[in-house]
C-alpha positions as CSV (number, residue, x, y, z in Angstrom):
1,M,99.3,-117.0,-34.9
2,F,99.3,-120.8,-35.3
3,P,96.7,-123.1,-36.9
4,T,94.2,-124.3,-34.3
5,N,94.4,-127.9,-35.6
6,G,98.1,-128.1,-34.7
7,F,97.8,-126.4,-31.3
8,V,97.9,-128.5,-28.2
9,V,98.2,-127.2,-24.6
10,E,99.4,-129.3,-21.7
11,G,97.6,-128.7,-18.5
12,E,94.5,-126.6,-17.8
13,P,94.9,-122.9,-18.8
14,V,92.5,-120.4,-17.2
15,I,90.9,-117.3,-18.7
16,G,92.4,-114.1,-17.4
17,G,90.8,-111.1,-15.8
18,L,89.4,-109.6,-19.0
19,H,86.4,-111.6,-20.1
20,G,85.6,-109.8,-23.4
21,E,85.2,-111.1,-26.9
22,H,88.8,-112.3,-27.1
23,R,89.7,-115.1,-24.6
24,H,93.2,-114.7,-23.1
25,F,94.4,-117.9,-21.5
26,F,97.0,-118.0,-18.7
27,C,98.9,-120.7,-16.9
28,S,96.9,-121.8,-13.9
29,H,100.1,-122.1,-11.8
30,C,102.2,-119.0,-12.6
31,K,99.5,-116.9,-14.3
32,S,101.7,-116.2,-17.4
33,W,99.7,-115.1,-20.4
34,M,100.1,-118.0,-22.9
35,F,97.7,-117.6,-25.8
36,T,94.6,-115.9,-27.1
37,R,91.6,-117.3,-29.0
38,P,90.4,-114.3,-31.0
39,H,86.7,-113.9,-31.3
40,G,85.4,-115.0,-34.7
41,V,88.7,-116.6,-35.7
42,D,88.4,-120.4,-35.4
43,Q,91.3,-121.5,-37.6
44,F,94.1,-119.7,-35.7
45,V,95.3,-119.2,-32.1
46,N,97.5,-116.3,-31.1
47,V,100.4,-117.8,-29.1
48,R,103.0,-115.8,-27.3
49,P,106.3,-116.8,-28.8
50,T,108.0,-116.4,-25.4
51,M,106.1,-119.5,-24.3
52,F,108.4,-121.7,-26.5
53,D,111.6,-123.2,-25.3
54,D,113.4,-122.2,-28.6
55,V,112.4,-118.8,-30.0
56,S,115.4,-118.5,-32.4
57,W,113.1,-119.2,-35.4
58,F,110.7,-116.4,-34.5
59,A,110.7,-112.9,-36.1
60,P,107.6,-110.6,-35.7
61,F,105.6,-110.2,-38.8
62,I,102.8,-107.9,-37.5
63,E,102.7,-105.7,-34.4
64,T,99.4,-104.2,-33.2
65,Y,98.4,-101.5,-30.8
66,T,101.6,-99.5,-31.4
67,S,99.6,-96.5,-30.2
68,E,100.0,-98.0,-26.7
69,R,103.6,-99.3,-26.8
70,L,106.3,-97.8,-24.6
71,P,108.5,-95.4,-26.6
72,W,111.6,-97.7,-26.3
73,A,109.8,-100.9,-27.2
74,T,110.6,-102.0,-30.8
75,T,110.0,-105.2,-32.6
76,H,111.2,-104.7,-36.2
77,A,108.0,-106.3,-37.4
78,R,107.3,-106.1,-41.1
79,H,103.9,-104.4,-40.5
80,S,102.9,-102.1,-37.7
81,F,99.4,-100.9,-36.8
82,E,98.2,-98.4,-34.3
83,K,95.3,-100.7,-33.4
84,F,94.4,-103.7,-35.5
85,P,94.6,-104.0,-39.3
86,A,91.4,-103.2,-41.2
87,M,89.3,-106.3,-41.8
88,G,89.9,-105.9,-45.5
89,D,93.7,-106.1,-45.1
90,Y,93.8,-109.5,-43.4
91,G,93.5,-111.5,-46.6
92,D,96.6,-109.9,-48.2
93,L,98.5,-110.1,-44.9
94,V,97.8,-113.8,-44.6
95,V,99.0,-114.4,-48.2
96,E,102.1,-112.4,-47.6
97,Y,102.8,-114.2,-44.3
98,A,102.4,-117.6,-46.0
99,K,105.0,-116.6,-48.6
100,H,107.3,-115.2,-45.9
101,V,107.3,-118.4,-43.8
102,A,107.6,-120.6,-46.9
103,K,111.1,-119.2,-47.7
104,P,113.9,-121.6,-47.0
105,A,116.1,-120.7,-44.1
106,N,119.5,-119.1,-44.9
């Protein structure tokens, strides 16, 4: 997830086929899923890291919906959840993530 105030999209993304509470945006040209604006979360945008030219910096911190993943799909994320974390867990996860990304690179 990235702060909304630092997130800029070039072009005009379109909302995908599922029009629920969470808005999933896709490239209007190739229809690749680019990012999600979660319902009720204004300060962050969930961006697919595969959309970046350089993903060498990226390491998964949280994976969700592991109950639906393919048996061979692994991420080595620090935290895994069968669905989403409980709402009460988000504060601690955000604090831990902030400490995690603040560490100097080796």
